[in-house]
N, C-alpha and C positions, 0 to 999 in steps of 0.2 A: 491620527495627529492630535497632540495634546492641545489644551486651550491656549497656551502661549508658546511660541516657537521663535528661535533666532533664525533670521532669514538665511544666514550663511549655512546653517545646518540643513535647511530645506534645499538650498542650491546644491550642496554636495550629494544629498540623497537623490535629487533629480539627475545629477551626473551619473551616479551609479546605475540607476534604473535605465537611463538612456543607453549606456554602454551594454548593459545586459540585454537590451532589446536590439542591439546591432548597430547603434549609432557610433561612428568612428570619431569620438570626441576626445580632444586633447586639452586639458586645462593648462594654462601658462600663468605662473606666479612670479612676482618680483621679490623673492625672499619673504613672501607674505603667507607662509603656510599656516601660521597661527591665526592671522586675521581672517583668512578664508576658511578656517576649520576643515582643511582639505584632507586630514590624515585618514579618515575612513575610506576615502577614494584611493589614496596611495596604498593602503593595506589591501584593497581589493584588486587594484591594477597598478602595481609599482612601476611598470614600464611606461605608463601613459602621462605622468606629470612632467612638465618642463619647468624648471626653476632657473631663471636667468640671473638671480641675485638682485641687489638693489639697483635696478636699471630699468626703469619703467618704459623708456623709449625702446629699448631692446625687446622688452616683453611684448609691446604692441606690434612691432615690426615682425617679430618671430611668429606671433599669432597670425598675422597677415600671410606670411610665407606658408605656414601650415595649411591655411585655408586655400591658398592657391594650389597646394598639392592635393587637395581633395578632402582635407580633414574638416571637422567642425571644431573650431578653436574657440576657447573661452578664457579671457583674461580675468583674474580674480585678485584684486588688491583694493586698497583704500581709495575711495572716490577722489579726495583732494589731490592725491599724487598721480592717479590715472589722468585726471583732467588737466592738471597744471603742468606736470613734467613731461607728459607724452602728447601734448596738444597737437603738435604738427604731425606726429605719426598717426594719431587718430584721424586727423583731417585728411591726410593724403593716403596713407597705406590702407586705412579701413574705409572711410567714407567715399573719397574720390574714386578709389579703385573698386568700391562696392564688393569688398571681400566678405566671406561668410564667417565673421567673427562676432562673438557675443561678449560685450564688455560689461562686467559686473562691477559697479561702483559701490564698494562696501563701506559701511560706517559713514553714510552720507549726512548732509545737513550739519548739525552741531553734535553729532554722536560722540565725538571725542571731547566735548565739553570743556574741561579745564585746560586742555592743550592749546586752546585758542585758535586764532585765525590761520596759522600754518596748517592746522589739521581740520579745519572746518571746510566743508564743501557746500558753499552757499551760492555758487554761480554755475554749477554743472549743467542744469537744465538750460539756462540761457546760452551757454556755449554750444551744447549739443543741438539746440534748435537752430543755431547758425550754420550747422553743417548739413549737407544734403545726404540722401541715400541711407539714413539711419533711423530706425524706429526707436522710440523712447518711452519707457514705462517706469512707473513708481508704485509698486504694490503697497497695499495698506494693511494686509493681514495675511496670516499663514496660508489660508485657502487660496486667496488671490495670488500670492507669491508663487506657489507651486504651479498654478495654472499658467501664469505668465512665463515662468521659466520653461515649462514643457512646450509651450507654444514657440518660444524664442529658439530653443534648440532645434526645432524642426522647420522653422522659417528659414528660407534661403536668402541671406543677406545680413547686413550689419544691424545689431541691436544693442542699445544701452539700457541697462536696468539699474535704477537707483534704489539701493538697498539700505534700510536703516540698520543701525548697529546695536539695537536693544531687542530683547525678546518682546514680541507683541501678541496680544490675544486675538482670537477669531472675531471678525466683524460680520462676515457673510455666512449665510446658512449653508448646509451641506449640498443644497441643490443649486447653488450659485455656479454660473458658467461664465468665465471671462470671455469677452468678445473684443478683439482688437478694435480700438477706435471708440468704443462705447463708454460714456460716463455712466455711473450707476447712482440711483437715488436711494439713499439709506434711510432717509427720514423725510416726511412730507409736511409742509406747512405753508401758510399764506402770508406770514408777516415778514419773514427774512429768509433769504437763501444764503447758506454758507457753502462755499466751494472749497474743497481741501484736497491735498494729495499726500500720499505716504503716511508716515506715522501720526501726523497731526490730524488725520481723519478721526482718530480716536478722541482727540480733544474736542473736535466739532460735534461728534455724536453725544459725548457726555454733556457738553454745553446745551445741546438741543433738548436733551432729557430734562435738564434742570430748568431750562426756560419754559418747557411745557408745564411744569409745576407752577410757574408764575403767570400762566395764561398767554405766553408768546409761542406761536406756532412757527417752527423753523424747518425748512427743507435743508437736508445735508446732501451735497453732491460730491461723490468720490470721483476724482479725475485721475485715474491710474494710467490711462492711455493718453499720452501727451502727443505722440505722433505714431500712428495715425490718430485723428480725432474727428469724430462725427460732430461737426459744429452745429448742424441743424438739431441734433438730439440735445446738445448742450443748451441751445437757444430755447427750446421748449421748457427745459428745467429752470432756466433763469427767469422766465416770464411769470407774471402774476403777483409778484411781491414788490413792495416799494423800495426794498433795500437788498443789496447784494454785498456779501463780505467774502473775500478770499483769504485763505489761511495757508501758509507754507513756511517751512523751515528752510528758507531760500530767500535770496534777494527779490524784492517785489518787481525788479526790472528783468524782463526776459523769462520769468517763470509763470506760475499760474495766474498771478495778478495781471500780467501782461496779456496772457491768452484770453482771460475773461473780459478784460477791457476791450480787446480787439473785437470779440464776438458781440459785445454790447453795442459798440460803436457801429459795426457793420450792419447789425440787425435793428438798430435804433430802438433798443430796449429802454423804456422810460423808467429807470430806477437809479437810485444813488449807488455808488460803488465805493467800498472801503477796502483797501489792500493792506493786509497785515502780513508781516514778515520782516526781514531785514530791510530797513528803510534806505532810500536812495543816498549813496555816499557813505554808508556805515558798514561795519562788520558786526557779526554776532558777538554778544558778550561772552567772555570766558567764564566758565563756572559749570555747575551741575546742569543737567538737562532741564530740570524744573526752574532753576534760576534764569537760565537763558530764555526759556519760553515766557516766563513772567515779564522779563525785560522787553520782549517783542510783542507782548499782549496776545500770544497764540496758545496759552494754556487754557484749559476749560473755564477756570474761574474768571479770567480776564475776558474771555469771549462772552460769558454771560453778562458781564458789566457793559461791554461794548454794545451788545445787542439791545440791552435795556435802554441805552442812551443814544441810540441811533437817531440822527437828525440834529443832535446837539454837538457831537464831537467829531463829525466827519472831517472837518477842516484840520483838526489837531492830529488825526491819524493818517490823512491822505498824503 
């Protein structure tokens, strides 16, 4: 695996490997063959792809039917359309009926940048957390992405995987082993704890490295497993620093900021909390990925400034 990989390419390679190993896997797309980068799978197994056209509700219901017939079904399309257009089918056909479907939300967050709110998926975690019977993951790097997908394909039951739309470099070393439910500590420090998920974990790690040069010791917690989640393990990682910051390319309501605030309240962790992301009542700004993240204060440079000024600007960002 190269240093930077597109998650959709990793997904397709995992599909090919699974079928070669005897898994009866059927990908279902909604005219999203380009978005899903599925062509190598089609070349290898032309009879296995189901394309329902631009009909996300049909895509999800078809996947549920295939699962009920004993297949491992995987839907592959853009996260904003999966979540918004097929909401009822995900809720009823997948979650309520506990069907063995793997939902891949591609190009999540603000991956589509200039295409604006119609194409941004900034509420997918909060919506999925409201449904029962579904596991939820947000990989941060190629190594973790492959391990999560391999796990999901073999797990019996519904899974949602939030996938970023840009190539990302490796964060974890070759010995890393993904464990469902377990947050991972990528950086350790006593002054600030930054919790992040998905592609913005890279921003958090870069900020921690730059803050170390300024004498600020930062812990970076990667929360790639949203459900299940070992809350006791997260509690341990949140303790010991006076400030906690959550970072996500998602609305602060219902996503990582909500999860961390719940844990801190339940465990009475005595620290300040600053939730960074799309603020309450707003959408993500349309523009380049860098521009959008700067507007949300979730790029590495903004995180450095935020952490340097903790205790002074918490009211302005909360």
